[in-house]
N, C-alpha and C positions, 0 to 999 in steps of 0.2 A: 483541456486542462494543462496546467503548467506543473511539471514535476522537476524538483531540484533535489539532488542528493547532497547531503552534508557528511563528509568523511569524519569519523571519530578518531581516525588514526590508529586503530587497534585491529589486530587479527582476532578471529574467533578463538575462544578457549574451550568451548564444549563441542562435542560431536553433533552433527545434524540429526534431526529426527528422521529415522529410517522410513517412517510412514509417508514422508513427503519428499521423495528423491528428485522430483521435478518441480519443486516450488509449491506455493499455495496461492489460491485466489481468495483474497480477503473480501468479506462482505460486511461493510460498515454502514449499510443502508438502514438497518433496523427494521427491515420488512416494508420499507416505503414503496409506494406505488410508482412514483417518478424517480428514476435513478440514472446515474451515468457510470460507466465502467471504463477504466483506463488501464492499459498495459503499463507495467513498470519495467525499467531496465533490469534485466535478470541475467545472471545472478549479480548481486551487488559486489563491488570490489572487496569490501571487508565490512567491519562494524561501522554503522552510521545510521542516518535517518533520511527518509524521503519526506520532503514537504510537498504536499499535493494541494494545489489551489485551483478551484474551478473559476475560470474567467467569466462565466456566465452568471452564476448565482452567488459567488463569493465563499462557498464552502471551503474550509481549510482543515487539513488533517496531517498529522505526522505519523509515519510508519517506520519502525526500526528495522534494521538489517543486520546480519551477522556475517555476510560474505560466505554463506553456506548454501548447499542445494535446497534447503528447506526455507529459503527466503521468499518473501512475497513476490509474485510475478504479475499480479493485477489487483486492483481495488475497485469496489463498487460502493458508490456514495449516494445518499439521498439528496435530491434537489431541494435547495432552500427556497426556491421561488414558487414551488407548488405546495399547496396544503396536502401533505402526505398522510392520508389515513391508512390504517393497516387493514 
């Protein structure tokens, strides 16, 4: 997968969620059978977004960051090439 971070040029204004002091693992697969998981650069520098693009199936997703400990550290996506029953 290709991961590109786009800097929003802002620092976080809110405190991080104390329930996630080591980041979060995002599951955007919707329970699909065929998935891919990608580690994200963690922690992000500050507020911004990751554009995540699968070079195999063409899946694209944007994930926001805040430059805090509760930022995403990985993402799990459904494969668009496989008929993904639940």
